[in-house]
N, C-alpha and C positions, 0 to 999 in steps of 0.2 A: 511552493509552501502553502498557499491558500487551498489549492486543490487537494493536497495531502491531508489538510485538516478536514476537508469534506469527506474524504475516504475514511479517516479515523472516526468521524462522527457517525457515519453509516455503520461501520463495524461495531462501534461501542453501543449504538442504539439497538442494533439487531440482537446482539448476544447479551445485552443488559449487563455490561461489564461493571457498572456502578453497583449493581446488586451483588455481584460476585466479589468485588473488591470494595468494601465500604469506604476505604480511605479516599478513593476517587470521588465518591459522592460528597465527602466533606469539603473537597476543594472545588466542587462544581465543575468537574472535568467535562461532562457532556455539554453543559451550557457554554463553556469556553470554546470547545471545538466547533460549536455552531456559530457563535457570535464573531469569531475571528474572520472566517471567510465571508460572513454576512456584512461586516464592516468593510471588507475589501471590495464589495460590490459598489460602494459609494464612489470609488475611484476607477471603475471600469464600466462605462456606459454601454459598451458592446455586450457585456454579460447581462445587463439589465434588460436589453432588448430581447434576449432569449426568454426571459420571464414574461414580459409583456406580450410576446408573440403567442405563448400558450394561453395566458389569461385572456387574451383577446379573441380566442377561438370560442366556438359554441360550448365546448365542454368546459373551458376555463370560466366562461360566464356562468355556467351552471354551478361550478364550484363556488364562485363568489356569491351567487345567490344563496347557496346552501349555508355558507358561513354567515351571511347577513341574516338568514332565517334563524340560525342558532342564537345570534345576538338578540334578535327581536323576541325570541321565545323566553328569554331569561326573566323579564318582569312578570310574565304570565305563567311561569313554571309552577308546578306544585311544590317545588323545593328550590326557590330562586337562588339561595346561597350555594347549593351544590352545583347548579348549572353555571353560576358565575365562576366558581372555583375551577370547573372543568375548562372554561375558556381561558382563564388567566394562568393556570398551572400546566395545562397539557396541550390545548389546541394550538396556541401560538408557536410552540416549539415544533410541532409537526408541520405547520404552515411554513415556517422558516426553513425546515429541512427540505420541503417540497421546492421552495424557491431556489435553494442552493443546488439541488439536483438539476433543475431546469437551467440555471445559469451556467454551471460548470460542466454540464454534460453536453457540450456543444459540438463534439466530434464523436465518431463511432468508437474511437480508441478510449477517450475519457469516459464515455458511458459504459464501455466494456469493463473498465477498471472498477467502476462503481458496483457493477453486478458481481465482479469477483470479490469485492469487499463484503458484499451481502452474503453470498453463500459460503465464503470462508468463515465468516462470523457464525453462521449457522453450524458449520462443522466444528468450530471451537466449542460452541455451546453444547453440541451433542456429545463431544468427548468428555467435557466437564460433567455432563449429566450422567454419563455411564460410569465414571469413576467416583461420583458423589456417593457419600454414605447414607444419604437420605433414602427412605423407603417410600412405598406408595406407587402411584401411577406416574412415575417419571417426572415428578415435580421438583424443580431445582430452585427457582427464584419465584417470589410472590408476583412479579410482573407478568409471568406466564403461568397459567394453570395447565394441567395436563392436556386439555383440549386445545388450548392455544399453542402449546408445544407441538402438537400434531399438525396444526395449521401452518406453523413456521416451517416444518419439514416438508409439508405438501407444496408450499409455495416455492421452496428452493429446488425441488426435484426436477422440474422442467429445465431449469438453467443447467443443472448438473448433467442431465441426460444429453442435452445438445452439445455441451462442452465435451462430453465423453465421445459422442459420435463424430465430432469434428476434430478431435485430437488424435495424436499418435504417441506411441512409446510410453515413457514414464508418466507423462501428463494424463494419458488415457487411463492408465492404471490407477492414478490418484483419484481421477473423477469416478472411476468404478468403485473405489473404496468408499468415497463420500456418498455415492448413491446407495450402496448397501447400508451404510451407517444411518442414513436418513430413513430408509425403510424400516430398519430395526428400531429407530426412535419412535416411529409411528406405532409399531407393534407394542413397544413398551408403555406408551401412554394409555393403551387400552381404549383409545378414543374411537367410537363408531363413526362419528363425523369425519375424523381423520382417515378412517378406512375407506369411506365413500369418496372422499377427496382424492385418495391415492388411486383408486380404481378409475376415477374420471380422468385424472392426469395421465395415467398409464395409457388408457384408450386413446386419448387425444394425441399424445406423443407418438404412439405407434402409427396412428392414422397419418399424422404429419410426416413422419419419416418415410412411410410408403409413398406419399405424394411427391416428396422431393426426390427420392432415389428410384422411383418407378419399379420397385421390386414387389414380388408376390408376398402375400401374407404368410405363405409357407416358405420361410427363408430362415437360414441358420441364425442370423442375428436377432430377428424378431422372436423366433421360437426360444432362443436362449434367454432373452429378456423376460418373456412370459414365464418360463420355467423358473427363472431367478426370483421373480416377485412371488410366484406361488410357493416356492420352496421356503422362502423367508417367512411368509405368512403362516405356513403350515408347521414347519419344524421349529422355528423360533417361538412363534406365538403359542404353540401347544394346544392342548385340549381346552384349557381355560379360555384362551383367546377365541378359539373357534366357537365355544358356547356363548361368549359375550357377543360376538358378531351375529350369530343366528338369532339371538333374542330380539334383534331389531324387528323381526317379522312375527314375533309372538304377541299377538294382540290380546291374549287372554291373561297372561301373567306379567308381562313387561310393565314396569311402573310408569314408563312414559306414556302408556296408553290408558292405564287404569287409575293411577294415583292422582290425588288433587295437586300434588307438586310436580307431576309429570309434564313433559313438553307439550303434549296436546292441550292440556288444560291451560297452561301458560299462554300458548299461542291463541287459544280462543279468547282468553281474557285480554291479552294484548291487542287483539283485533278489535275487541269492544272498546278499548281505550282509544284506538285510532278513530273509530266511528263516532265516539262521543266527543272527540276533540279533533275534527277533521282539518282545521285551518292551521293553527299554531302548534297543535300537539300538547303534550304534558310538560314540555320543556326538555332541552338537551341534557342528556345524562341523568334524567329523572325517572326513567322507566321503573326502577325498583321501588322508589317511593310511591309512585302513582299506583302501581299494582298492589302494593301492600295496603295503601289507604283505601283503595276501592274494593278489594276482594279478600284481603288476608289480615285484617286487624286482629282477629281472634287467634289466628294461627301463629303469628309472630315470625313468619317466614316470607321475607321479601326477596324475590328472585329476579334474575336477569331475564331478558327476552329469549335467550337461546336461539336467536335468529336475527342476523344483521339487518335484513330488510324490514322485518317487523319492528325492530328497535327504532329505525329511522322513521317509519310510518307513525308509530305511537308517539315518539318524542318530538317530531317536527311536522306532523300532519301529512296530509296527502301532497301538498306542494313540495315539502322536503323529500318525500319518498320519490316523487317523479324526477326531481333534480338528481338525486343519488343514482337512480336507475339510468337516467340519461347519460351521466358521466361514464358509467361502465359500458353501456351499449355503444356510445359514440367512440370511446377509446378502442373497443374491440373492432368496430367497423373500420377505423383508420388502420389498425394493425393488419387486418385481413386484406385491405387494399394494397398495403405495402408488400405483403406476401404475393398477392396476385400479380403485381407489377414485376416481381422477380421471376415468375414462372410462365409469363406469357410467351408462347412460342414465336420465334422470329423466322421470317421467310429466309430460306436458304438460297443458294445461288441458282438452283433449278426452279425456284418459284414455289416450292412445296412448303406451305406454311402450316400444314396440319401436323407435321412430325415434331414432337416435343423433344428438345435436347435434354440430356441428363443434367440435372441441377447439381451444381457444386455446393458443398456445405461451407459457404463463406459466412462472414460475420452478420450481414444484414438479414438473410432469411432465418438463420438460427436464432438470432436475437428476437426477431418478430415471433417465431414459433414458441420460444421460451416464455415470452410475455403473455401470449395467448393461453398457453398451458397453465401459467401461474394464475391468470385471471380466472380460468376455469376452476382451478382448485379453490380459489377464494369463493366463487359463487356457490360451489357445492358444499364445502366445509363451513363456509361462513353462514350457510343457511341453518346451521345448528349451533352457532356461537354469536355472542354479542360483541362483534369486533368492527362495527361500522366506522368508528372514528379512531381505530388503532394505528400505530405507526406503520404496520405492514401495508395497509391499503394506501397510505400516503406515499410509501416507497414505490409501490406499483404504479400509482398515478404519475409520480415524478419521472421514473425511468421510461414509462410508456410515452409520456408527452415529449420528453427530451428526444427519444428515439424518433418520434413522428417529425419533430422539428429537423433533426439531422437528415432523415431520408427524404423529406419534402423539399429541402433547400435546393438541390439540383433541378428538380422538376419545376419549381417556381421560377428559377433563373431561365430555364428553357422556355417557359410560357411567356416570360417578359421579352426574351430575344426573338420569339417567333414572329410577332407583328412587324418588327423592323425588317426581318428577312423577307417577309411577304411583300412589303412595300417596295423593297429594293428589287425584287423579282418582277413586280408588276410594272415598274417604270419602263424597262426596255420594251415590254409588250405594248404599252400605251403608245410609245414612240413608233413602233412598227405599224400599229393600227392607223396612226395618223398619217404616216407616209403612204400607206396603201390607199386611204381615202383621197389623199392629194393626187396620187398618180391616176386614179380613176377619173377625177375631175379634169385633169389636164388631157388625158387620153380622149375623153368625150368632147372636149372643146375643139380639138384639131382633127377629129375624125371626119 
């Protein structure tokens, strides 16, 4: 019952069902789905240990430092009320969701169900977006703008890709349909950051697939995937989409290069804010206010950072930026170690340890590859969006850390048992050595 409530909360938070069905917002549906399993933790100490295990790690301590730095920044914020509202209205819910994922994602199967809830919610959101009567760049709810819609699809694609590659029959067809739907969604958003994220995710996924299956790049499956992506981008996007993508490199007329409200100008000004406030920053969720007061009082256009890393650096200073980057780098490093442990060649009966066996597409490596691909999508697309404290990154943190806990548990048990076995093996050897010395003494005495 409690685990199902966690799945429902992940599903509802991802597809923003409260925005699609206002009645659910009136009854505080999302908060209820979060608080029910959270209260259940009070009666399950073993589940709480899953949370403390992650928060006790170096990346968990970095997150706690980041949250503490957010709290400390509030009194010194350029807009203290806005920073305080962010903490009390948004951050606490994302932290609770993170704890729920860590607590209830204690097995590979339960974690896999959470991932299913995530990308099925993205699928529902995409279908609703396609049948919606709203016009524009694929904007459905105010909680996600078109660029955030693109990020949502980018993050879901690696999970869909690996589910498709490891499935058969009808399930494989369903995953292929969702993959095509998400790529179409990215095209419809007209997001250039989403396009770059899609390319990055596609390249990483193909590289991972080649590494696991040991196949050549000139392979039917890989060629088919590349042709599929290229076909959707070219035929569905059309001439208008192609022109929009190519303008990314037009430094003469593209507004992001030339206009005062373009990204380059905003990034320069945001970097100046970080250098002017290197310790505590301008306050959590206060970038727009700080930018407007410092540079745009006459223009009346207060804009977001359009870069998650710059957003953190300007709002929380250099210490906050270092903690944020450490969380990402440390998480990716642990995920890569998990993958490396799965593909290390084992010595065969003939003693040849150089030959690598063909890797089976089981749940552990495919989940690790999915998370790595999704983090890659966030790093690339998130470099053009202000989503540093969004629900999507907290979902990625939660599932990644829960996965690390699940996969590291057997290794930890093995390391604990190893010393006992070593001592047990050394005792007979010590006895034999003692008998040998005793025999030599007796032999020398009577010689």
